[in-house]
C-alpha positions in Angstrom: 7.9 -15.4 -8.1 4.2 -16.2 -8.4 2.7 -17.2 -11.8 -0.7 -18.4 -13.0 -0.9 -21.6 -15.2 0.2 -20.7 -18.7 1.9 -17.5 -17.7 5.6 -16.8 -18.7 8.0 -14.5 -17.0 11.7 -13.9 -17.5 13.9 -14.6 -14.5 17.3 -12.9 -14.3 20.4 -13.3 -12.2 23.2 -10.8 -11.7 26.4 -12.4 -10.5 28.5 -9.9 -8.7 31.4 -11.5 -6.9 34.2 -8.9 -6.4 36.7 -9.0 -9.3 34.9 -11.9 -11.0 34.2 -12.3 -14.7 31.3 -14.7 -15.2 28.5 -16.1 -17.3 25.3 -18.0 -16.7 25.6 -21.5 -18.2 22.0 -22.6 -17.6 19.0 -23.1 -15.3 17.8 -26.1 -13.4 14.3 -26.6 -12.1 13.5 -29.0 -9.2 10.1 -30.1 -10.4 9.7 -29.6 -14.2 6.0 -30.8 -14.0 5.1 -27.5 -12.3 7.1 -25.1 -14.4 9.7 -25.1 -17.1 12.6 -22.7 -17.8 14.4 -22.3 -21.1 18.0 -21.3 -21.8 17.1 -17.6 -21.8 15.5 -17.8 -18.4 11.9 -17.7 -19.5 9.8 -19.5 -16.8 6.5 -20.9 -17.9 3.9 -22.2 -15.3 2.5 -25.6 -16.2 0.4 -26.6 -13.2 -0.3 -25.5 -9.6 2.4 -26.1 -7.1 5.7 -24.8 -5.8 9.2 -25.5 -7.2 12.7 -24.1 -7.1 14.9 -22.7 -9.8 18.7 -22.9 -9.6 21.1 -20.8 -11.7 24.2 -22.6 -13.0 27.1 -20.3 -13.7 30.8 -20.2 -14.1 33.1 -17.3 -13.3 36.8 -16.5 -13.2 38.7 -14.8 -10.4 42.2 -14.2 -11.5 43.3 -17.4 -13.2 40.9 -19.7 -11.3 37.7 -20.8 -13.1 34.8 -21.6 -10.7 31.7 -23.6 -11.6 28.7 -23.4 -9.3 25.0 -23.5 -8.9 22.9 -21.5 -6.5 19.2 -21.3 -5.5 17.7 -18.4 -7.4 14.0 -18.4 -6.7 11.0 -20.3 -5.4 8.2 -20.4 -8.0 4.6 -20.7 -6.9 2.0 -21.5 -9.5 -1.6 -20.7 -8.7 
């Protein structure tokens, strides 16, 4: 995803493990001085640079609850 300083875009993640029921529990950004992300997934560019957003989620497969985090996107701010 590429943004310009001051621009905001919504980022989405579709979790699709077979047979899983899940939900996104939040977002983590590696360098919050470059961009910020709110709980709804709106990413706002703050200054030029590159950073990474991770999606935190939990899902259930059968009776097992799994908590995980995965790299979602690299954000480049121009």
